[in-house]
N, C-alpha and C positions, 0 to 999 in steps of 0.2 A: 299401166294401171296395176297389173298382177304383181309386178316387182315391188311396188309401193305397198301393196296389201301384204306381201310376204315379209317385207321390212317391218311393218306394224306388228305382225304376229311375232316376229323375232323379238321386238322390243317388249311385248306382252310377256312372252315366254321368259326372257331375261329377268324382268321385274318380278314375275311369280317365282323364278328360281331363287332369286336373292332372297325374297320372303321366306321360301321354304329352307334356306340355309340357316335361318335364325332358330336356334333350339328354343322351343317354347315350352312352358310347363304351367300348369295350374297348381296352386298350393292352398289347400284348405286348412284352416287353422282353428283351434278351440283351446280355451284354457279352463282348467278345473281349479278351484281355490279351496283351501282348508283354513278357515279362520281360526282354528284352535292353535295350529302350528305355524300359521303365516307361510305355508308353502303352496306352490302352485305347480301344475303340470301343463305343458303345452303338448297338444296332439297335432301332428302335421301329416297331411296326406298329399302326396304329389302324383298328378296325372300328366300324361303327355296329351297332344293334340287329338291323338286317335282314340282317347278314352282309355288307355291302358294304365294300369297302376305302375308307378315307376319308383316310389319311395315312400316309407313310412319312417317317422322320427318322433321321438318324445324327449322332452327336455324337462328336468325338475329344477325349480327355482326355490330358494330359501329368502326368508326375510322380505316377503312381499307384502305390502301395506294394505293391499284392497283387491277386490275381484276385478276392479277397473284397471289397476296395474298389471294384474295377471293376463288380462286380454291384450294389453299393450305389449307384454313380453312375449305372447304367443304370436303376435304380428311381427315382431322383431325377430324371432326365431324363424318365422317363415321367410323374411327377408335374407337371413343368413343362409338359410337352406337353398334359396335360389342361387346365392353367390357360390355355395359349395358345389352345386350341381353344374356350375359354369353356364347357366342359362342366360341368354342376352334379353329374354323376354318372359316376364313372369306376372301372372295374375294371381294376387293374393286375395283369398275369399275367406271371409269370416262373418259371424252373426253379431259382432258388436258394431252397431251403427256408429256410435261416437267415436270409436278407435279408427274405423274405416274413414269417417268424415275427416278426423284430424290428420290422417295420413295423406289424405287427398288435398287438403289446403296447402298453401304456399306461405301462408303468414305464420309467425312465431307463435307456438302454442304456449299459453300462459296457464296451464292447468296442473293438477297434481301429477300428471304423467308426462310433463313437458320434456324431461330429459330422455325418456325412452322415445318419445315421437321424434324428437331431434336426432337421436341415433338412427332411427329408421329413415328419416329424410336424408342423413348424411350418406347413406349407402345407395341412394338413387343412382349416383353417378356410375355404380357398378353395372348398371343395365343399360340397354338401349331403350327397353320399354318395361316400366313398372306399373301395374295397374292395381288398384285397390277396389274391390268390389263387395258390397254386403250381399250375403245370401241368407235365406231363411234358415233358422236353427234346424228344421226338419230335414234340410238337405246337407247338414254338416254332422250326421250321426257318427259317420266313421271316425273323424277327427276327435269328436266328443268320447267315443269309446275308447280310442287310444289313450287319451288324456286321463280319463277316469282310471283305467287299469294302471296306468304309470304312476299316478298318485298313490293309489292303493299299495302298489309294490314298491314304491320309491326307486324305479328303475328308469334310467335314460336308455333310449334305444335308437338305432340307426339301421335300418334294413334297406337294401338296394341289390339289384342283381340277382345272384343265386341265393343268397340269404333271404331275400323277399319272396322268391319263388317258393323255397322251402317252407316259409312261414305261411303263405297264403294257401298253399296245398295242404298244409297241416290244420289250418283253421276249420272249424266246424262250419262257419258261415263263408259263403263265397263273396268276396268283395264285388259290389256292384260297379258299373260302369261310371265314368266321370259324371257328376250331376249338372254340369253346364250345359 
């Protein structure tokens, strides 16, 4: 009986170990839109499972037809960031209920952003797990701040590792822990 219990513990440990081997990341996304220039900026903030800030990224888009499209582009940018980070498991979190819902659906989207949603859907095969989750706007302040600053400056950025460490140490505000 003791041997059987030990075997069960080994199986539990192995399944836990396999789960731990999956690099996981949470990416919060936000879009800021300028209706005069038809430009948008995506703000992306990545956290690991321990709640450590791992990446900051901004992307500038031109010829964006609407704020709705800007949110979809921000979600697509988050998906691409997950691929760039080589993460097998990504949780994309944003405050656009409609974009999140459309990404969760398996049916073909027939809206103004159908091509962007289709592009996001086509990237699902790059992950073992890709989760889309709505979060309240108040929990998405960091991604908002990044996007807003990026649109004002017109700059795309990608900070990770030592560059990220220098940026966060130089920042006046200390980055809070993962909101999840």
